[in-house]
C-alpha positions in Angstrom: 111.4 101.6 85.9 108.0 103.1 85.4 106.9 104.0 81.9 104.1 106.5 82.4 103.4 107.1 78.7 102.2 103.7 77.5 98.6 102.8 77.1 98.1 99.4 78.6 95.5 98.2 76.1 97.1 95.0 74.9 96.8 93.4 71.5 95.6 89.9 71.1 99.1 88.4 71.0 100.0 90.0 74.4 96.7 88.8 75.9 97.4 85.3 74.7 100.9 85.5 76.0 99.7 86.6 79.5 97.2 83.7 79.6 99.9 81.3 78.7 102.1 82.7 81.5 99.3 82.0 84.0 98.9 78.5 82.7 102.7 77.9 82.8 102.7 79.0 86.5 99.9 76.6 87.2 101.7 73.8 85.4 104.9 74.5 87.3 103.0 74.4 90.7 101.2 71.2 89.8 104.4 69.6 88.5 106.4 70.4 91.6 103.5 69.3 93.8 103.0 66.0 92.2 106.7 65.2 91.9 107.2 65.8 95.6 104.0 64.3 96.8 101.5 61.5 96.2 98.4 62.7 94.4 96.1 60.4 96.3 97.5 61.6 99.7 97.1 65.2 98.6 93.5 64.5 97.6 92.9 62.9 101.0 94.3 66.0 102.7 92.0 68.2 100.8 89.0 66.1 101.9 89.9 66.9 105.5 89.3 70.7 104.8 87.1 72.3 107.4 84.9 74.9 105.7 84.4 77.1 108.8 88.1 77.1 109.6 88.9 77.8 105.9 87.0 81.1 106.3 89.9 82.1 108.6 92.3 81.6 105.7 90.1 83.6 103.4 89.8 86.3 106.1 93.6 86.8 106.4 93.8 86.7 102.6 91.4 89.6 102.4 93.5 91.5 105.1 96.4 91.0 102.8 94.5 92.2 99.7 92.8 95.2 101.2 95.7 96.5 103.3 98.2 96.1 100.4 95.9 98.4 98.3 95.5 100.8 101.3 99.3 101.4 101.4 99.2 103.1 98.0 95.8 104.6 98.8 97.2 106.4 101.9 100.2 107.6 100.0 97.8 109.2 97.5 95.8 110.8 100.4 98.8 112.2 102.3 100.4 113.5 99.1 97.1 115.1 98.1 97.3 113.6 94.6 94.6 114.9 92.3 92.6 111.7 92.1 89.5 110.5 93.8 90.0 108.2 96.8 87.6 105.6 95.4 89.5 105.4 92.1 92.8 105.3 93.9 91.7 102.3 95.9 90.3 100.5 92.9 93.5 101.1 90.9 95.8 99.9 93.7 93.6 96.8 94.0 94.3 95.8 90.4 97.9 95.1 91.4 97.4 91.4 92.1 95.9 90.8 88.6 98.5 92.6 86.6 101.4 91.4 88.7 100.1 87.8 88.2 99.9 87.9 84.4 103.2 89.7 83.8 106.7 88.3 84.1 107.9 90.7 86.8 107.0 91.4 90.4 106.2 95.0 89.5 104.4 94.3 86.3 101.3 96.3 87.4 103.1 99.6 87.8 102.9 100.8 84.1 99.2 100.0 84.0 98.5 101.6 87.4 100.5 104.7 86.2 98.3 104.9 83.1 95.1 104.9 85.1 96.4 107.3 87.7 97.1 109.9 85.0 93.8 109.1 83.3 92.1 110.0 86.6 93.9 113.4 86.7 97.1 112.7 88.6 100.3 114.3 87.3 103.1 112.2 86.0 105.4 113.3 88.8 102.7 112.5 91.5 102.1 109.1 89.9 105.7 108.2 89.9 106.2 109.3 93.5 103.2 107.2 94.7 104.4 104.0 92.9 108.1 104.4 93.9 107.3 105.3 97.6 105.0 102.3 97.8 107.8 100.1 96.3 110.5 101.4 98.7 108.3 100.9 101.8 107.6 97.3 100.6 111.2 96.5 100.0 112.3 98.1 103.3 109.7 96.0 105.3 110.7 92.9 103.4 114.3 93.3 104.5 113.3 94.1 108.1 110.8 91.2 108.4 113.1 88.6 106.7 116.1 89.7 108.9 113.9 89.3 112.0 112.6 85.9 110.8 116.1 84.5 110.1 117.5 85.9 113.4 114.8 84.2 115.5 114.2 81.0 113.6 117.6 80.3 112.0 118.3 77.1 114.0 114.9 75.7 113.1 115.3 76.7 109.5 118.8 75.2 109.3 117.4 71.9 110.7 114.6 71.8 108.1 116.6 73.1 105.1 119.8 71.2 105.8 122.0 71.4 102.7 119.5 73.6 100.9 120.2 76.5 103.3 122.1 78.2 100.4 118.7 79.1 98.9 117.9 81.1 102.0 121.2 83.1 101.9 121.2 83.6 98.2 117.6 85.0 98.2 118.4 87.1 101.3 121.6 88.5 99.6 119.7 89.4 96.5 117.2 91.4 98.5 119.9 93.1 100.4 121.7 94.1 97.2 118.4 95.5 95.8 117.9 97.5 98.9 121.5 98.7 98.9 121.1 99.7 95.2 118.0 101.8 96.2 120.0 103.5 98.9 122.9 104.1 96.6 120.6 106.0 94.2 120.3 108.6 96.9 123.5 108.6 99.0 126.2 107.7 96.5 127.4 110.5 94.2 127.8 109.6 90.6 125.6 106.5 90.7 123.6 107.8 87.7 126.8 108.0 85.7 127.9 104.5 86.8 124.5 103.0 85.8 124.8 104.7 82.4 128.3 103.3 81.8 127.2 99.8 82.9 124.2 100.0 80.5 126.5 101.2 77.8 128.7 98.2 78.2 125.7 95.9 78.0 124.5 97.8 75.0 127.6 96.6 73.0 125.9 93.3 72.9 123.8 93.6 69.7 120.6 91.9 70.8 120.6 94.3 73.9 121.5 97.5 72.0 118.1 99.0 71.6 116.9 98.1 75.1 120.1 99.5 76.7 119.9 102.7 74.6 116.3 103.3 75.9 117.3 102.6 79.5 120.3 105.0 79.2 118.0 107.8 78.1 115.6 107.3 81.0 118.2 106.6 83.7 118.7 110.3 84.9 114.9 110.7 85.4 114.7 107.3 87.0 117.4 108.2 89.5 115.9 111.6 90.1 112.5 110.1 90.8 114.0 107.7 93.4 115.9 110.5 95.1 112.7 112.6 95.4 110.8 109.7 96.8 113.4 108.8 99.4 113.6 112.5 100.5 109.9 112.6 100.8 109.9 109.6 103.1 112.6 111.1 105.3 110.9 114.6 105.3 107.3 113.5 105.8 107.5 111.0 108.6 103.8 110.7 108.9 103.6 109.1 105.5 106.5 106.8 106.3 105.2 105.7 109.7 101.5 105.3 108.8 102.0 103.5 105.4 104.7 101.3 106.9 102.2 100.1 109.6 99.6 99.5 107.0 102.1 97.5 104.9 103.1 95.5 108.0 99.5 94.5 108.5 99.2 93.5 104.8 102.4 91.4 104.8 101.5 89.8 108.1 98.2 88.7 106.6 99.9 87.3 103.6 102.5 85.4 105.6 99.8 84.0 107.9 97.8 82.4 105.1 99.7 79.0 105.3 99.2 78.8 109.0 95.4 79.2 108.7 95.3 76.8 105.7 97.1 74.2 107.8 94.6 74.7 110.6 91.7 74.4 108.0 93.1 71.0 106.9 92.7 69.8 110.5 96.4 69.3 110.9 97.1 69.8 114.7 98.9 73.2 114.4 99.0 75.5 117.4 99.5 79.2 118.2 103.1 78.3 119.1 103.7 77.3 115.5 102.5 80.7 114.1 105.9 82.3 114.4 107.7 79.7 112.3 104.9 79.7 109.7 105.3 83.5 109.3 109.1 83.2 109.1 109.0 80.2 106.7 106.5 82.0 104.4 108.6 85.2 104.5 111.6 83.2 103.4 109.8 81.1 100.8 108.0 84.0 99.1 110.0 87.2 99.8 113.5 85.8 99.3 112.5 84.4 95.9 110.8 87.6 94.8 113.7 88.7 92.5 114.2 85.3 90.8 113.4 86.0 87.1 110.4 83.7 86.9 106.7 84.7 86.2 105.3 85.8 89.5 108.3 84.1 91.1 106.6 80.8 90.4 108.7 77.7 90.8 111.2 79.4 93.1 108.5 80.3 95.6 106.8 77.0 95.5 110.0 74.9 95.6 111.4 76.9 98.5 108.1 76.6 100.4 108.1 72.8 100.1 111.8 72.7 101.3 111.1 75.1 104.2 108.1 73.2 105.6 108.5 69.5 104.7 109.5 67.4 107.8 108.8 70.4 110.0 108.2 69.3 113.6 105.2 71.2 115.1 105.0 72.3 118.7 102.9 69.2 119.6 105.4 66.8 118.0 103.6 66.3 114.8 105.9 66.2 111.7 104.5 67.7 108.5 104.7 65.2 105.6 105.6 66.1 102.1 102.0 65.4 101.0 100.6 67.7 103.7 103.0 70.5 102.8 102.2 70.1 99.1 98.5 70.4 99.9 99.1 73.5 102.1 101.3 75.0 99.4 98.6 74.4 96.7 95.9 76.1 98.8 98.2 78.9 99.8 99.1 79.6 96.2 95.5 79.4 95.2 94.6 82.1 97.8 97.6 84.3 97.4 98.0 84.0 93.7 94.9 82.9 91.8 92.3 84.1 94.3 94.2 87.4 94.5 94.3 87.6 90.7 90.5 87.0 90.5 90.1 89.7 93.2 92.3 92.1 91.2 90.4 91.4 88.1 87.0 92.0 89.8 88.3 95.3 91.2 89.5 96.2 87.6 86.0 95.6 86.3 84.5 97.5 89.2 86.8 100.4 88.5 85.9 100.4 84.8 82.2 100.1 85.6 82.5 103.0 88.0 84.4 105.1 85.3 81.8 104.1 82.7 78.9 105.3 84.8 80.7 108.5 85.4 81.5 109.1 81.7 77.9 108.1 80.9 76.4 110.7 83.3 78.9 113.3 82.1 77.8 112.7 78.5 74.1 113.0 79.5 74.9 116.3 81.2 76.7 117.7 78.1 73.9 116.5 75.7 71.1 117.9 77.9 69.6 121.3 77.2 70.9 124.1 79.5 69.1 127.4 79.4 71.6 130.1 80.6 68.7 132.4 81.4 66.9 129.8 83.6 69.5 127.6 85.3 68.7 124.9 87.8 71.1 125.7 90.6 72.0 123.7 93.8 73.4 125.7 96.7 75.1 123.3 99.2 75.5 124.6 102.8 75.9 122.9 106.2 73.7 125.5 107.9 70.5 127.2 106.8 67.4 128.6 108.4 66.7 128.5 111.4 70.5 128.8 112.0 71.7 132.4 112.2 75.2 133.1 110.7 76.9 135.1 108.0 77.0 132.2 105.7 73.3 131.5 106.1 72.6 135.2 105.3 74.9 135.0 102.2 73.3 131.8 100.9 69.7 133.1 101.5 70.4 136.4 99.8 72.0 134.7 96.8 69.0 132.3 96.5 66.5 135.2 96.5 68.6 137.3 94.1 68.9 134.4 91.6 65.2 133.6 91.9 64.4 137.3 91.1 66.5 136.8 87.9 64.4 133.9 86.9 66.6 130.9 88.0 65.4 127.7 89.7 67.3 127.5 93.0 67.5 124.7 95.5 69.1 124.6 98.9 70.8 121.3 99.9 71.5 121.4 103.6 71.3 119.4 106.9 68.3 118.7 109.0 67.9 118.9 112.7 65.1 116.7 114.1 64.2 119.3 116.7 64.5 122.4 114.5 61.3 124.2 113.6 61.6 124.6 109.9 59.3 125.8 107.1 58.1 123.3 104.6 59.8 124.4 101.4 60.0 122.0 98.4 63.1 123.9 97.2 65.0 123.1 100.4 66.3 119.5 100.6 67.4 118.6 104.1 69.7 115.6 104.9 69.4 114.1 108.4 72.4 114.8 110.5 73.9 114.3 114.0 74.0 117.3 116.2 77.4 118.4 117.5 78.0 118.4 121.3 79.8 121.8 121.4 77.2 124.5 122.3 78.8 127.1 120.0 78.2 124.7 117.1 74.7 123.7 118.1 73.1 124.7 114.8 75.4 122.4 112.7 75.0 118.8 111.8 77.4 116.0 110.9 76.1 113.6 108.2 77.8 110.2 108.3 78.2 108.3 104.9 76.9 111.4 103.1 77.7 109.7 99.7 74.5 107.6 100.0 72.5 110.8 99.1 74.5 111.5 96.0 72.3 109.3 93.7 69.2 111.3 94.7 70.8 114.6 94.1 72.3 113.4 90.8 68.8 112.6 89.5 67.7 116.2 90.0 69.8 117.2 87.0 71.3 120.5 88.2 73.0 122.8 85.8 75.2 124.4 88.4 76.5 123.1 91.8 77.5 125.9 94.1 79.1 124.8 97.4 79.4 127.1 100.5 81.0 124.7 102.9 84.0 122.4 103.3 82.2 120.0 105.6 79.7 117.2 104.9 77.4 119.0 102.5 80.6 120.1 100.7 81.6 116.5 100.3 78.1 115.7 98.9 78.5 118.6 96.4 81.9 117.2 95.2 80.4 113.7 94.8 77.5 115.2 92.9 79.9 117.0 90.5 81.9 113.8 90.0 78.8 111.8 89.1 77.1 114.4 86.9 79.9 116.4 85.3 78.1 119.6 86.3 80.4 122.6 87.0 81.1 123.2 90.7 81.6 126.7 92.1 83.2 126.9 95.5 82.8 130.0 97.7 85.3 130.2 100.6 83.4 131.9 103.5 85.6 131.2 106.5 89.2 131.9 107.4 89.8 129.1 109.9 93.1 130.6 111.1 91.2 133.4 112.7 88.2 131.4 113.9 89.9 129.1 116.5 87.8 130.4 119.3 84.7 129.3 117.4 85.5 125.8 118.7 87.5 126.3 121.8 89.4 129.1 123.6 92.6 127.0 123.5 92.0 126.0 119.8 95.1 127.7 118.5 97.6 126.3 121.1 96.2 122.8 121.6 93.9 121.7 118.7 95.1 123.9 115.8 98.3 122.0 114.9 96.2 118.9 114.3 92.8 120.3 113.1 94.5 123.1 111.2 96.3 120.7 108.9 93.1 118.7 108.3 91.2 121.9 107.5 93.9 123.1 105.2 94.0 119.8 103.4 90.2 119.9 102.9 90.4 123.5 101.6 93.2 122.5 99.2 91.2 119.6 97.9 88.1 121.8 97.3 90.1 124.4 95.5 91.5 121.7 93.1 88.1 120.2 92.5 86.2 123.4 91.8 85.8 124.7 88.3 85.6 128.3 89.7 86.5 129.7 93.1 84.7 132.7 94.7 86.0 134.7 97.6 84.1 137.7 99.0 87.3 139.7 99.6 91.0 139.9 98.8 91.6 138.5 102.3 89.8 135.3 101.4 92.0 135.1 98.2 95.2 135.4 100.3 94.0 132.7 102.6 93.4 130.2 99.8 96.8 131.0 98.3 98.3 130.4 101.7 96.6 126.9 101.6 98.2 126.0 98.3 95.7 127.2 95.6 97.5 128.3 92.5 94.6 129.0 90.2 92.4 132.0 89.5 89.8 133.6 91.8 86.6 135.5 91.4 86.3 138.3 94.0 82.5 138.8 94.4 81.4 140.6 97.6 78.5 138.9 99.4 75.2 140.6 98.6 72.7 141.8 101.2 69.1 142.8 101.1 70.1 146.4 101.9 66.6 147.9 101.5 65.5 146.7 105.0 68.4 148.7 106.6 67.7 151.9 104.7 66.4 154.6 107.1 63.4 155.4 104.8 62.1 151.9 105.4 62.5 152.2 109.2 59.8 153.7 111.3 61.5 156.3 113.5 58.7 156.2 116.1 59.6 152.5 116.7 63.3 153.5 117.0 62.4 156.2 119.5 60.3 153.7 121.5 63.2 151.2 121.6 65.6 154.0 122.8 63.1 154.8 125.5 62.9 151.2 126.7 66.7 150.9 126.7 66.9 154.3 128.5 69.3 155.8 125.9 67.1 158.6 124.5 69.7 161.3 125.3 72.8 159.2 125.3 75.6 158.9 122.7 75.6 155.2 121.9 78.0 152.8 120.3 76.6 149.6 118.9 77.9 146.1 118.0 75.7 143.6 116.0 76.8 140.0 115.5 77.7 136.8 117.1 79.1 137.0 120.7 82.1 134.7 120.4 85.9 134.7 120.9 86.8 134.9 117.3 85.0 138.3 117.1 87.4 139.8 119.6 84.5 141.6 121.4 86.4 141.7 124.7 88.8 144.2 123.1 85.8 146.5 122.3 84.8 146.3 126.0 88.3 147.2 127.1 88.2 150.2 124.7 84.8 151.2 125.9 85.8 150.9 129.5 88.8 153.2 128.9 86.6 155.6 126.9 84.2 156.0 129.8 87.1 157.5 131.8 87.1 160.4 129.4 83.5 160.7 127.9 80.0 159.5 128.6 78.2 157.0 126.5 76.4 153.7 126.2 77.3 150.4 124.4 74.5 148.3 122.9 75.5 144.7 122.2 73.0 143.0 119.8 73.3 139.2 119.4 74.0 136.1 121.4 76.7 133.4 121.6 79.0 131.4 123.8 80.9 134.4 125.2 77.9 136.3 126.4 78.1 135.2 130.0 81.8 135.9 130.2 81.3 139.5 128.9 78.4 140.1 131.4 80.8 139.1 134.2 83.4 141.4 132.8 80.9 144.3 132.8 79.9 143.6 136.3 83.6 143.4 137.4 84.2 146.9 136.0 80.9 148.2 137.4 79.7 149.6 134.1 76.4 147.7 134.0 74.4 151.0 133.5 76.5 151.8 130.4 76.1 148.4 128.6 73.0 146.9 127.2 72.9 143.2 126.1 69.9 142.5 123.9 70.6 138.8 123.3 69.2 137.3 120.1 66.8 139.5 118.3 64.3 139.0 115.4 66.2 139.5 112.2 63.5 141.7 110.9 64.3 144.1 113.7 68.1 144.3 113.1 67.8 147.5 111.0 65.9 149.2 113.9 68.7 148.2 116.3 71.3 149.7 114.0 69.3 152.9 114.0 69.4 153.1 117.9 73.2 153.6 117.8 75.3 156.6 116.8 78.4 154.6 115.8 79.0 151.0 114.8 82.0 149.2 116.4 83.7 145.9 115.4 87.1 144.4 116.3 87.0 141.1 114.4 89.8 140.0 112.1 88.1 136.7 111.2 85.7 138.1 108.7 85.8 137.2 105.0 82.8 139.2 104.0 82.0 142.0 106.5 78.3 141.6 106.3 77.5 143.6 109.4 79.8 146.4 108.0 77.6 146.6 104.9 74.4 146.5 106.9 75.6 149.3 109.2 76.7 151.4 106.3 73.3 150.9 104.5 71.8 152.1 107.8 73.9 155.3 107.5 75.9 154.4 110.6 79.5 155.7 110.7 81.9 152.7 111.5 84.9 152.4 113.8 86.4 149.0 112.9 89.7 147.3 113.4 92.1 147.4 110.4 91.7 144.1 108.5 93.2 144.2 104.9 90.7 143.0 102.3 87.7 143.6 104.6 88.0 147.1 105.7 89.0 148.2 102.2 85.4 149.3 101.9 86.1 152.0 104.4 88.0 155.2 103.6 89.3 156.5 107.0 87.6 159.7 107.9 85.3 159.6 104.8 82.7 156.9 105.3 84.0 155.5 108.6 87.2 155.1 110.7 89.8 152.3 111.1 92.1 151.5 114.0 94.9 149.1 114.8 95.5 149.3 118.5 93.1 149.7 121.4 94.6 153.1 122.1 93.6 154.2 118.6 90.1 152.8 119.2 89.7 154.9 122.3 90.9 158.0 120.5 88.5 157.4 117.6 85.6 156.9 120.0 86.5 160.2 121.8 86.8 161.9 118.4 83.4 161.0 117.1 81.8 162.0 120.4 83.5 165.4 120.2 82.6 165.9 116.5 79.1 164.7 116.3 78.2 167.3 113.7 80.2 165.4 111.0 78.6 162.0 111.7 75.6 162.6 109.4 77.7 163.4 106.4 80.0 160.4 107.1 76.8 158.2 107.5 75.5 159.4 104.1 78.7 158.5 102.4 78.7 155.1 104.1 75.1 154.6 102.7 76.4 155.3 99.2 79.4 153.0 99.6 77.1 150.1 100.7 75.4 149.9 97.3 78.2 147.7 96.0 77.0 145.0 98.4 73.4 144.8 97.4 71.9 141.3 96.8 70.9 142.4 93.3 74.5 143.2 92.2 75.6 140.0 94.0 73.1 137.8 92.0 74.0 139.5 88.7 77.7 138.9 89.2 77.2 135.3 90.2 74.8 134.7 87.3 77.5 135.9 84.9 80.0 133.5 86.5 77.6 130.6 86.3 76.9 131.3 82.6 80.6 131.6 81.7 81.5 128.4 83.6 78.7 126.5 82.0 79.8 127.7 78.5 83.4 126.6 79.2 82.4 123.1 80.4 80.1 122.4 77.5 82.8 123.6 75.0 85.4 121.2 76.4 
């Protein structure tokens, strides 16, 4: 039973007691060894040890140690427990030390539980991880020992002879333990039965206090086991994956004696490996529940019985002295070496925690000027990449700098990109992605290696705008510095499948979608504050499991460059002339040409519109769907009515808006609606697809129009053509509505959030 409430700091008496236990175990092993073997022969066997071959034994020992820790580690990952992966691995790796110095096989659990919760895991999550890990172990022990007995029973019977009762008694105990675990779930009234049994034992005076405590905790104990079993049955991915990891760990453990025998230059062959695995399973596993420290004595004695006088495949018979030597080395590696490894990992964990606490203290003691903050904006894409996120980050940077803050951009670097030399932009080398539609993005392997450099820059605020590699770097920076982390969710991945592949939703999404949602969930848990540009972004995060608060702050834009008073009308007229649209009624789309923008539906609507009214359609921008749309226009023979500009200089975007009469957009993957705000600032009436949380900025018939079906789109297009006299008034109202999306308002709102978050962190 796991006690999650006790602090494992031991007093001197307990520490001395644990040391004595370890020494007793050593004494038992040596006593057994020297009783059953000749010390001189054992020393002679040790002299035959081949150093290079012994590395093989050490290798499989490390497989056992690492993969055992990984079992609990992966349960933590799959369960999304609120604890860092590194801390989880360290805590799981301390198991060998604490199991070794306590009288029970699961002596490490209370200590591991304490450190899990210290790192931020809930009591329920902690209990689930430890119980699931135990259940998987016990299940695999039964399976592997059953297979071992089934295959090698005759050979075991020959070696054990009259001592075969040890095999069956140990096996029976393990079966009973496993049946007890199953009864906790499938037998009604088992909790009541356990309480009654404990009550009977409690009538014995020396046991009264212990039994009373156990009776009190029994209902929760049974409930925790039931939850864990149900989790294993429900989430098969956890069960299958962690079981495979545990099999690797146990196989490594059971293989140690074989490699030790090989290292002693005893002529053992690959044909003997099966029996060595089976013999070690029986020696160690079936004695696991004998009430001795670390199962010492029972394990060692059974090992000597199981292997002494064993005939190897080549006819060699293992002598008692050789088996004693093998057993000593096996126990050294699997017990004392494992204890040392666990102790080292314990110190590594504490050193890691100490460094973290140290840097957190430095952060809190440092001076932080709320009016001049040092801010790091983390983003996977920045200039020269063109995207809504890049625009948002750049506008935030400039708005904050105008308010007097010191702002840095932490982003990726392309070796081929032509970039400006800016000391405030820190670029991390990355690997370009193969997919053309993602050509501006970079993957940074082992991004954690850059965390130390970023930490030393002593940022007051960390603001992350991505869930990918730079996002991971931001999280690591927060963990090492203690600086508050603000997370802005820019992308709704459910709607952006086409960004990667046309068949994303049907083929890739079931896999990638879960990964993305897990990442988003982790970010929302790690962040001190979460920012979403719209209600739609908030609903998306709630759907992905976030239960905390949100800050809805619309992305700011440098609206002044879209205002008509800052646009030279003569240039606009010249552009119209070049595009041969001087006298035409024109619709305009500005943005990325990609599947997730649903542009093909706009073309369908425009194609139908042309059957009723004249007009032109200007498509400003580039992207992976451009060629497909050009072929569609050619197929419909409307080339004279559609103008594709391709990529244009960002400084000219305002002029292109001014060449159109009405702005069109059909996307439902937006979280910010940047082009909506730009078009409104340019006094363009909008016709956009209904998208709750995004199109709330538009009042239908007042500052623009909204539609749901393509039929409605065509009707709205015909309406604005037939009522051109009202477009100027609608455009003026759109211009006024756009003021809420200025970069100045954006920066002021974000500054306030930074200051409040910093205040809360420092007051903790």
